[in-house]
Steps between C-alpha positions, in 0.01 A plus 500: 500500500780763528595621844666808654690504831419684823709419814618167350139398423384427149174679423277431190340825369171439317568812288714806453321835465695775331453876507607677185597865443536582871807728471467824299863497375463140373187598312693784334798281402267268309306787351175381653207703625432535870192278557175629650478196730718224632641267229483136610593172335575147620773244468434131566687282750691352203670840442708455816866410445826494697692567174538830323453442131623748238286351219163332461455479122615867503731709717350600831486823699540515879283701738599506867212524749394505862295184548267410784363169624144473634409328821154532666409781257796726574852549366707287730845471329705686240754390235683634199349381173580510134210532257634373171345644190491432124515870420467468123200270529346725770532803267330306217212391724451855638479641147220250428320576829554141611582366850863476608500145645701340214778754565488485879362162624725248322693230686795638694380863489492552880825465701510575876743532789404335825208666676557674832216548751389856570244657734260790462755752624737395210229576240591860435711721274827362653494177292708527188673291236827507309605302196875469422611357163875421450584708811309811376181627665234491224172539680391663832147539624296531809143499627527877524529524118208272423181644358302229684635410845477140636192570713319642198604207281380245760164679541440515125586137438256393770218672314502233223707190603581270790852525627619161624777443746830489314383712209750758377443854397765675283461873542655645185849600378693829525689645208811323365354193332694341215617185320631196685843404362608141533775471764409824682509500878183628663465587863163603645478662846217615727550756778300646781658839548876429480470145623519220247221248549588254217734463209519246218727454201453331162714442189285537182494187288 
């Protein structure tokens, strides 16, 4: 089973729950419609990777996200995550009205920084993310810009599924998604206000 790291401990998530279309400007850049309700899909534990792949049978797109770990039914830690996507395949599946899993839940499609513990007072609009590619800021987003805030997401997920300790919730991506080019240097950062909580770098392979 694949693990993620929080305070030097290796944690095994049973699942990764992803929120789609949670930033209005990202919805617009992909020419999608604003959904009437929360868009949710899952990734399996096997999707977790420490490597950033540029290809998986086809070239992949990156999506930087604020990601939360669940402990005792609440969001207890935060990390920067990359939701890797087979965009061409996703577009084909959407046109046919089929589920997205084949384009979103493949092996290696979830890449995370270390998780940093947070408390209830941190869970507000001050949390934000930044993705830098080859020394250029490509994505910026924050809780303030989300259509569905973390508390709303947590409440909705609990209406239909159990959240086990160590499960991860990816909360959607802001505008600025694009292709992963082999050899590109990615740096993901999470902030609370102006204070950096965690940072992680990858070289795309």
